[in-house]
C-alpha positions as CSV (number, residue, x, y, z in Angstrom):
1,M,4.5,-99.4,-85.0
2,A,7.1,-98.3,-87.6
3,K,6.5,-99.4,-91.2
4,I,9.1,-101.3,-93.1
5,P,10.2,-99.5,-96.3
6,I,8.8,-102.0,-98.7
7,S,5.3,-101.8,-97.2
8,N,4.2,-98.8,-99.3
9,V,5.6,-100.1,-102.5
10,S,2.9,-100.7,-105.1
11,S,1.7,-104.2,-105.7
12,R,2.3,-103.7,-109.4
13,L,6.0,-103.0,-108.9
14,L,6.3,-106.1,-106.6
15,A,4.7,-108.2,-109.3
16,I,7.1,-106.8,-111.9
17,T,10.0,-107.6,-109.6
18,A,8.8,-111.2,-109.3
19,L,8.7,-111.6,-113.1
20,L,12.2,-110.0,-113.4
21,Y,13.7,-112.3,-110.9
22,I,12.2,-115.5,-112.0
23,N,15.2,-116.3,-114.2
24,T,17.5,-115.6,-111.2
25,A,16.0,-118.7,-109.6
26,F,17.1,-120.6,-112.7
27,L,20.8,-120.6,-111.7
28,N,20.4,-122.3,-108.3
29,Y,17.7,-124.6,-109.6
30,S,20.0,-125.7,-112.4
31,T,22.9,-126.3,-109.9
32,A,20.8,-128.2,-107.4
33,S,18.8,-130.3,-109.9
34,G,22.1,-131.1,-111.7
35,A,22.5,-133.9,-109.1
36,S,20.0,-135.9,-111.1
37,L,22.1,-135.7,-114.2
38,I,25.3,-136.5,-112.2
39,M,23.6,-139.7,-110.8
40,Y,22.7,-140.8,-114.2
41,F,26.2,-140.1,-115.5
42,S,27.6,-142.2,-112.6
43,V,25.5,-145.1,-113.8
44,Q,27.0,-144.6,-117.3
45,A,30.6,-144.4,-115.9
46,H,31.8,-146.7,-118.7
47,K,30.8,-143.9,-121.2
48,H,31.7,-140.8,-119.2
49,G,34.6,-140.4,-116.9
50,P,35.1,-138.0,-113.9
51,G,36.4,-135.3,-116.2
52,D,32.9,-135.1,-117.9
53,L,31.3,-134.6,-114.5
54,L,33.5,-131.7,-113.7
55,L,33.1,-130.3,-117.2
56,F,29.3,-130.5,-116.9
57,F,29.3,-127.9,-114.0
58,A,32.2,-125.9,-115.4
59,M,30.5,-125.3,-118.8
60,F,27.7,-123.3,-117.3
61,R,30.2,-121.2,-115.3
62,I,32.3,-120.6,-118.5
63,G,29.2,-119.6,-120.4
64,S,28.1,-117.2,-117.6
65,I,31.5,-115.6,-117.5
66,V,31.6,-115.0,-121.2
67,G,28.0,-113.8,-121.1
68,G,28.9,-111.5,-118.2
69,L,31.7,-109.9,-120.3
70,I,29.2,-108.7,-123.0
71,S,26.0,-108.3,-120.9
72,G,26.7,-104.7,-120.2
73,F,26.9,-103.9,-123.9
74,V,23.7,-105.9,-124.6
75,V,21.5,-104.2,-122.0
76,D,22.8,-100.7,-123.1
77,W,22.3,-101.5,-126.7
78,R,18.4,-101.5,-127.0
79,G,17.4,-101.4,-123.4
80,R,17.0,-103.7,-120.4
81,R,13.8,-105.4,-121.8
82,V,15.7,-106.5,-124.9
83,G,18.4,-107.9,-122.7
84,L,15.8,-109.9,-120.9
85,A,14.4,-111.3,-124.1
86,I,17.8,-112.2,-125.6
87,G,19.0,-113.9,-122.4
88,S,15.7,-115.8,-122.0
89,L,15.9,-117.0,-125.6
90,L,19.4,-118.3,-125.1
91,I,18.4,-120.1,-121.9
92,I,15.5,-121.8,-123.8
93,A,17.8,-122.8,-126.7
94,G,20.4,-124.2,-124.3
95,T,17.8,-126.1,-122.3
96,I,16.3,-127.7,-125.4
97,I,19.7,-128.8,-126.5
98,Q,20.4,-130.4,-123.1
99,G,17.0,-132.0,-122.8
100,S,17.1,-133.6,-126.2
101,T,20.5,-135.2,-126.0
102,S,20.8,-139.0,-126.0
103,L,23.8,-139.0,-123.7
104,E,25.6,-141.3,-126.1
105,S,28.0,-138.3,-126.4
106,S,28.4,-135.5,-123.9
107,S,29.2,-132.9,-126.5
108,Q,25.5,-131.8,-127.1
109,L,24.8,-131.7,-123.4
110,L,27.9,-129.5,-122.7
111,A,27.0,-127.2,-125.6
112,G,23.6,-126.7,-124.0
113,R,25.1,-125.9,-120.7
114,L,27.4,-123.3,-122.2
115,I,24.6,-121.6,-124.1
116,S,22.3,-121.6,-121.0
117,G,25.1,-120.1,-118.9
118,F,25.6,-117.4,-121.5
119,G,21.9,-116.5,-121.5
120,F,21.7,-116.5,-117.8
121,A,24.4,-113.9,-117.4
122,I,22.6,-111.6,-119.8
123,T,19.1,-111.9,-118.4
124,S,20.4,-111.7,-114.8
125,S,22.3,-108.5,-115.6
126,A,19.3,-107.0,-117.3
127,A,16.9,-108.0,-114.5
128,T,19.2,-106.7,-111.7
129,I,19.8,-103.3,-113.4
130,L,16.1,-102.9,-114.4
131,V,14.9,-103.6,-110.8
132,G,17.4,-101.2,-109.4
133,E,16.5,-98.4,-111.8
134,L,12.7,-98.9,-111.3
135,S,12.8,-99.0,-107.5
136,P,12.0,-96.0,-105.2
137,P,15.1,-94.9,-103.4
138,K,13.8,-95.6,-99.9
139,A,12.9,-99.2,-100.7
140,R,15.5,-100.1,-103.4
141,G,17.5,-102.4,-101.1
142,S,14.4,-104.4,-100.0
143,I,13.2,-104.8,-103.6
144,M,16.5,-105.8,-105.0
145,G,17.2,-108.1,-102.1
146,L,14.3,-110.2,-103.2
147,G,16.5,-111.4,-106.1
148,T,18.6,-113.3,-103.5
149,S,15.5,-114.9,-102.1
150,A,14.5,-116.0,-105.6
151,A,17.9,-117.7,-105.9
152,Y,17.2,-119.6,-102.7
153,V,13.8,-120.6,-104.0
154,G,15.5,-122.0,-107.1
155,A,17.9,-124.0,-105.0
156,L,15.1,-125.4,-102.8
157,L,13.0,-126.3,-105.9
158,G,16.1,-128.0,-107.5
159,L,16.6,-130.2,-104.4
160,L,12.9,-131.1,-104.1
161,T,12.7,-131.8,-107.8
162,T,15.7,-134.1,-107.6
163,Y,14.2,-136.1,-104.8
164,G,10.8,-136.0,-106.3
165,M,12.1,-137.9,-109.4
166,A,12.9,-141.0,-107.3
167,P,10.0,-143.1,-108.6
168,Y,10.8,-142.4,-112.2
169,S,13.2,-144.2,-114.6
170,A,16.9,-143.3,-114.6
171,E,16.6,-141.4,-117.8
172,L,13.6,-139.3,-116.7
173,K,15.4,-138.5,-113.4
174,W,17.8,-136.2,-115.3
175,R,15.8,-135.3,-118.4
176,L,12.7,-133.9,-116.7
177,P,14.5,-131.6,-114.2
178,I,16.4,-130.1,-117.1
179,L,13.3,-129.5,-119.2
180,F,11.6,-127.8,-116.2
181,Q,14.2,-125.1,-116.7
182,L,12.2,-123.9,-119.7
183,L,9.4,-122.6,-117.5
184,P,11.0,-119.4,-116.1
185,S,12.3,-118.1,-119.4
186,C,9.0,-118.8,-121.2
187,I,7.1,-116.9,-118.5
188,V,9.5,-113.9,-118.9
189,L,9.0,-113.9,-122.7
190,F,5.2,-114.2,-122.6
191,T,4.9,-111.4,-120.0
192,L,7.6,-109.1,-121.5
193,K,5.0,-106.6,-122.6
194,L,3.9,-106.1,-119.0
195,I,7.4,-105.2,-117.9
196,P,8.3,-101.4,-118.2
197,E,11.6,-100.2,-119.5
198,S,14.0,-98.4,-117.2
199,P,13.0,-94.7,-116.9
200,R,16.8,-93.9,-116.8
201,F,17.3,-95.7,-120.1
202,L,14.4,-93.8,-121.7
203,V,15.8,-90.5,-120.5
204,S,19.1,-91.4,-122.1
205,R,17.3,-92.0,-125.4
206,G,15.3,-88.7,-125.2
207,Q,11.9,-90.4,-124.4
208,I,11.1,-88.1,-121.5
209,D,7.3,-88.5,-121.5
210,A,7.5,-92.3,-121.3
211,A,10.0,-92.0,-118.4
212,I,7.7,-89.6,-116.5
213,E,4.8,-91.9,-116.9
214,I,6.7,-94.9,-115.6
215,L,8.0,-93.0,-112.6
216,A,4.5,-91.7,-111.8
217,N,3.0,-95.2,-112.0
218,Y,5.6,-96.8,-109.8
219,H,6.7,-94.1,-107.4
220,A,3.7,-91.7,-107.1
221,R,0.5,-93.7,-107.8
222,G,0.1,-92.2,-111.2
223,N,0.6,-88.5,-110.2
224,K,3.0,-87.0,-112.8
225,D,3.2,-83.7,-110.9
226,S,4.4,-85.3,-107.7
227,D,7.6,-83.8,-106.2
228,I,9.3,-87.2,-106.1
229,V,8.7,-87.6,-109.9
230,R,9.7,-84.1,-110.8
231,F,12.9,-84.1,-108.7
232,Q,14.0,-87.5,-110.0
233,M,13.4,-86.5,-113.6
234,K,15.5,-83.3,-113.0
235,E,18.4,-85.5,-111.7
236,M,18.1,-88.0,-114.5
237,R,18.1,-85.3,-117.2
238,E,21.1,-83.5,-115.7
239,E,23.1,-86.8,-115.4
240,S,22.1,-87.8,-119.0
241,E,23.2,-84.5,-120.5
242,R,26.5,-84.6,-118.5
243,D,27.4,-88.2,-119.5
244,Q,26.0,-88.2,-123.0
245,A,29.4,-89.1,-124.5
246,Y,29.3,-92.4,-122.6
247,T,25.8,-93.5,-123.5
248,S,26.3,-93.9,-127.2
249,T,25.6,-97.4,-128.6
250,T,28.4,-97.1,-131.2
251,F,31.6,-99.1,-130.7
252,V,33.6,-96.0,-130.0
253,G,31.0,-94.8,-127.4
254,S,30.9,-98.2,-125.7
255,M,34.7,-98.3,-125.5
256,R,34.7,-94.8,-124.1
257,A,32.4,-95.9,-121.4
258,V,34.6,-98.9,-120.5
259,G,37.6,-96.6,-120.4
260,A,35.8,-94.2,-118.1
261,I,35.5,-96.9,-115.5
262,F,39.2,-96.6,-114.9
263,S,39.6,-92.9,-115.6
264,S,39.2,-91.1,-112.3
265,K,39.7,-91.3,-108.6
266,A,35.9,-91.7,-108.0
267,T,35.5,-94.6,-110.5
268,L,38.6,-96.4,-109.2
269,Y,37.2,-96.0,-105.7
270,R,34.0,-97.7,-106.9
271,L,36.0,-100.5,-108.4
272,F,37.8,-101.0,-105.1
273,L,34.4,-101.2,-103.3
274,C,33.2,-103.8,-105.9
275,W,36.3,-105.8,-105.1
276,V,35.5,-105.5,-101.3
277,I,32.0,-106.8,-101.8
278,S,32.6,-109.5,-104.4
279,W,35.7,-110.9,-102.7
280,A,34.4,-111.2,-99.1
281,P,35.1,-114.7,-97.8
282,G,31.4,-115.6,-97.2
283,I,30.3,-118.9,-95.7
284,T,31.4,-121.3,-98.5
285,Y,33.6,-123.3,-96.1
286,L,31.4,-123.2,-92.9
287,D,29.9,-126.6,-93.6
288,Y,33.0,-128.2,-95.2
289,Y,33.2,-131.0,-92.6
290,V,29.5,-131.6,-92.1
291,S,29.2,-134.8,-94.1
292,D,32.3,-136.2,-92.4
293,I,31.0,-135.2,-89.0
294,I,27.6,-136.9,-89.6
295,I,29.2,-140.1,-90.8
296,E,32.1,-140.4,-88.3
297,S,30.0,-139.4,-85.3
298,E,27.6,-142.3,-86.2
299,L,24.6,-140.0,-86.6
300,S,22.1,-141.2,-89.2
301,T,23.4,-140.7,-92.7
302,G,19.8,-139.8,-93.7
303,L,20.4,-136.6,-91.7
304,L,22.4,-135.3,-94.7
305,L,19.3,-135.1,-96.7
306,G,17.4,-133.2,-94.0
307,Y,20.4,-131.0,-93.3
308,G,20.6,-129.9,-97.0
309,I,16.9,-129.1,-97.3
310,G,16.9,-127.4,-93.9
311,L,19.8,-125.2,-94.9
312,S,17.9,-124.1,-98.0
313,V,14.8,-123.3,-96.0
314,I,16.7,-121.3,-93.4
315,A,18.6,-119.4,-96.1
316,L,15.3,-118.6,-97.9
317,V,13.5,-117.4,-94.8
318,C,16.4,-115.3,-93.5
319,S,17.1,-113.8,-96.9
320,L,13.5,-112.7,-97.1
321,G,13.7,-111.3,-93.5
322,G,16.9,-109.4,-94.2
323,S,15.5,-107.9,-97.5
324,L,12.2,-106.8,-95.9
325,F,13.3,-105.7,-92.5
326,L,17.1,-104.9,-92.4
327,I,18.9,-103.6,-95.5
328,D,16.8,-100.5,-95.9
329,T,16.4,-100.0,-92.2
330,I,20.0,-100.2,-90.8
331,G,21.7,-99.2,-94.1
332,R,24.4,-100.8,-96.3
333,R,27.4,-100.1,-94.1
334,R,26.0,-101.6,-90.9
335,T,24.5,-104.6,-92.9
336,G,28.0,-105.4,-94.2
337,L,29.7,-104.8,-90.9
338,Y,27.4,-106.9,-88.8
339,S,27.4,-109.6,-91.4
340,T,31.2,-110.0,-91.5
341,I,31.6,-109.8,-87.7
342,F,28.9,-112.4,-87.2
343,I,30.4,-114.8,-89.9
344,A,33.9,-114.4,-88.4
345,L,32.5,-115.5,-85.0
346,S,30.6,-118.4,-86.7
347,Y,33.8,-119.7,-88.3
348,A,35.6,-119.5,-84.9
349,A,32.7,-121.4,-83.2
350,V,32.4,-124.0,-85.9
351,G,36.2,-124.5,-86.0
352,G,36.2,-125.1,-82.2
353,A,33.3,-127.5,-82.3
354,T,34.6,-129.4,-85.3
355,A,37.7,-130.5,-83.3
356,V,35.6,-132.8,-81.1
357,A,32.5,-133.3,-83.3
358,K,33.7,-136.4,-85.0
359,T,33.9,-138.3,-81.7
360,S,30.9,-136.9,-79.9
361,S,27.3,-137.0,-81.1
362,A,26.4,-134.0,-78.9
363,A,29.3,-131.9,-80.3
364,A,28.3,-133.0,-83.9
365,I,24.7,-131.7,-83.4
366,A,26.1,-128.5,-81.9
367,T,28.3,-128.1,-84.9
368,L,25.3,-128.4,-87.2
369,V,23.4,-125.9,-85.2
370,L,26.3,-123.4,-85.4
371,V,26.5,-123.9,-89.2
372,Y,22.8,-123.1,-89.4
373,V,23.3,-119.9,-87.3
374,G,26.1,-118.8,-89.6
375,Y,24.1,-119.4,-92.7
376,A,21.1,-117.5,-91.2
377,A,23.3,-114.5,-90.5
378,Y,24.8,-114.6,-94.0
379,S,21.5,-115.0,-95.7
380,A,19.8,-112.2,-93.7
381,L,22.6,-109.6,-93.9
382,W,25.2,-110.3,-96.6
383,S,23.1,-111.9,-99.3
384,P,20.8,-109.0,-100.0
385,L,23.8,-106.6,-100.0
386,E,25.9,-108.0,-102.9
387,D,23.9,-107.2,-106.0
388,V,22.3,-104.1,-104.4
389,Y,25.5,-102.3,-103.6
390,A,27.3,-103.1,-106.9
391,L,24.5,-101.5,-108.9
392,E,23.9,-98.5,-106.6
393,I,27.4,-97.0,-106.7
394,W,27.7,-96.6,-110.5
395,P,26.2,-93.7,-112.6
396,F,23.8,-94.7,-115.4
397,A,26.3,-94.3,-118.2
398,L,28.8,-96.7,-116.7
399,R,26.4,-99.0,-114.7
400,A,25.9,-101.9,-117.1
401,K,29.5,-102.1,-118.1
402,A,30.7,-101.8,-114.5
403,M,28.3,-104.6,-113.6
404,S,30.1,-106.7,-116.2
405,A,33.4,-105.9,-114.5
406,N,31.8,-106.8,-111.1
407,Y,30.7,-110.1,-112.6
408,I,34.3,-110.8,-113.6
409,L,35.5,-109.9,-110.1
410,S,33.0,-112.4,-108.6
411,G,34.2,-115.1,-111.0
412,L,37.8,-114.5,-110.1
413,S,36.9,-114.5,-106.4
414,G,35.4,-118.0,-106.8
415,Y,38.5,-119.4,-108.4
416,F,40.8,-117.7,-105.9
417,Y,39.0,-119.1,-102.9
418,S,38.8,-122.5,-104.5
419,Y,42.6,-122.5,-104.9
420,I,43.3,-121.4,-101.3
421,S,40.8,-123.8,-99.9
422,S,42.5,-126.8,-101.6
423,Y,45.8,-125.6,-100.0
424,G,44.3,-124.6,-96.7
425,F,42.3,-127.8,-95.9
426,G,45.1,-129.9,-97.3
427,N,47.8,-128.4,-95.1
428,L,45.9,-126.8,-92.2
429,D,42.9,-129.1,-91.8
430,G,40.3,-127.6,-89.4
431,T,42.6,-124.7,-88.5
432,F,41.8,-123.2,-91.9
433,L,38.3,-122.3,-90.6
434,F,40.0,-120.0,-88.1
435,V,42.1,-118.4,-90.9
436,I,38.9,-117.7,-92.9
437,G,37.3,-116.3,-89.8
438,G,40.2,-113.9,-89.3
439,L,39.9,-112.9,-93.0
440,C,36.2,-112.0,-92.3
441,A,37.4,-109.8,-89.4
442,V,39.7,-108.0,-91.9
443,W,36.8,-107.5,-94.2
444,A,34.8,-105.9,-91.4
445,A,37.5,-103.3,-91.0
446,L,37.5,-102.7,-94.8
447,I,33.8,-102.1,-94.7
448,W,34.0,-99.7,-91.7
449,F,36.8,-97.6,-93.2
450,F,35.9,-97.5,-96.9
451,V,32.2,-98.4,-97.7
452,V,30.1,-95.5,-98.7
453,E,26.5,-95.5,-97.5
454,T,23.9,-95.6,-100.3
455,N,20.7,-96.3,-98.3
456,G,17.8,-93.9,-99.2
457,H,19.8,-91.8,-101.7
458,T,18.6,-91.6,-105.4
459,L,21.0,-93.2,-107.8
460,E,22.0,-89.8,-109.2
461,A,22.6,-88.4,-105.7
462,I,25.0,-91.4,-105.0
463,D,27.1,-90.3,-108.0
464,K,27.4,-86.8,-106.5
465,I,28.5,-88.3,-103.2
466,F,31.3,-90.3,-104.9
467,N,32.5,-87.1,-106.6
468,S,32.6,-85.2,-103.3
469,N,35.8,-84.6,-101.3
470,H,34.6,-86.8,-98.4
471,P,32.3,-89.6,-99.8
472,I,31.7,-91.5,-96.6
473,K,30.9,-88.3,-94.6
474,E,28.6,-87.0,-97.3
475,S,26.8,-90.4,-97.6
476,L,25.9,-90.4,-93.9
477,K,24.0,-87.2,-94.2
478,P,20.1,-87.6,-94.5
479,P,19.1,-88.2,-98.1
480,K,17.6,-85.2,-99.8
481,F,15.2,-84.2,-102.5
482,G,16.4,-80.7,-103.5
483,D,16.8,-78.7,-100.3
484,E,14.5,-80.9,-98.2
485,A,15.5,-84.1,-96.4
486,I,13.5,-87.1,-97.3
487,P,11.3,-88.1,-94.3
488,D,12.0,-91.3,-92.6
489,F,9.3,-93.1,-94.6
490,V,8.8,-91.9,-98.1
491,V,8.4,-94.5,-100.9
492,E,5.6,-93.3,-103.0
493,G,2.8,-90.9,-102.7
494,D,3.9,-89.3,-99.5
495,L,5.4,-86.0,-100.7
496,K,3.6,-82.8,-101.6
497,G,1.7,-83.1,-104.8
498,S,1.1,-86.8,-104.6
499,V,-2.2,-88.5,-104.4
500,G,-3.7,-91.1,-102.2
501,D,-4.3,-94.8,-102.6
502,E,-5.0,-96.2,-106.1
503,K,-8.7,-96.8,-106.7
504,A,-9.9,-100.2,-107.6
């Protein structure tokens, strides 16, 4: 039986990954548990109007966008670990400000949301980059995909926390879920010494021995003379020397790196691919009519609660499955292609079922099942791909700044689709689902014709692929270490010069 790529990854690296992604869960937990605060605000409607409710959610988004703009500079300044610490401290400060408000005025609460969003953007960027730069090339997609699973865990915990607060007083129903947000960032800060720095960052700062030790510990079971360690160090040093002008932490050096993102055909191609990935239509509108269908078809309104929790569970399970079994097995191109095709078909199926679902209980249940199937496909295929691909395609010197640009693209995508959905559902009603399905089909074509394969290649090798004359053709060749192709299953300790299992 064939092994899955992540099965040979050291337990130490998986534990580090869990620590790094614990703050990722914070975003979806914060969004889901925000229902508690909204309910309390609703009771206090004479003090806070509808605008305050919208602003409550918007402030976190505004903070995260502003934080995203500078996150690349922060994590390049003193390293990925310092970025984790700064972001976690900001989340803690923002959470304390929110949790200590009296709600007599919303200004303190909104300020806390803004600061928390700012901190989340920085710590999320630092964690994503650090995981990608620590991961072995043959299991990088699987390990990074676990970040998406962490986000789904956060959403599920947020829902369960909200409903678990039912026996408590109105004030505790919102205050406790907010204060629970302190836990992830506190864990990150208290365990920061256990988290290694990125070996690529260390090489850029001339700390070669420290980088070799980290690579040996996490890629070759402690063997510093392993081929996989020696070859990666050779690639890292070559790239660092070539791009030295862009790795300076001075203002001029940082601005030079930002300019380099737009300076060549290869970097503009990368930006285009970031747009393709971040602007994909997704499944945001797949369940747009679910609440109306449940109510108008005279199904139990209590089904809405079960539906929401069930959706979170399916998303979590399928995301884990996709990360562990698919993304490093079938590759990035096929992951994106299968995902967009399947989601396009899901929109068409849900659009057809929705037309009769409000008058038929059987059709209503069929619609819910189809929504679940669409979410399952999205979670298993597309979700693990988003953060993985955006990081892989950029060279070290530009990676953090480019991830900031990708964050902006993602934010603009959200606003764009919010705008067209208000027009689409207002003027086209259920037909809009077919329009989005057609857009997904267009995205499948974009992926087929333009997306470069990154699966199994080292991050430095991917940079060489983009600078070649035919990037897609080059990317589809077997990944190599030097003149030898990487075997089908090499994650750590399987190349000449490596050692066996770690001793207890």
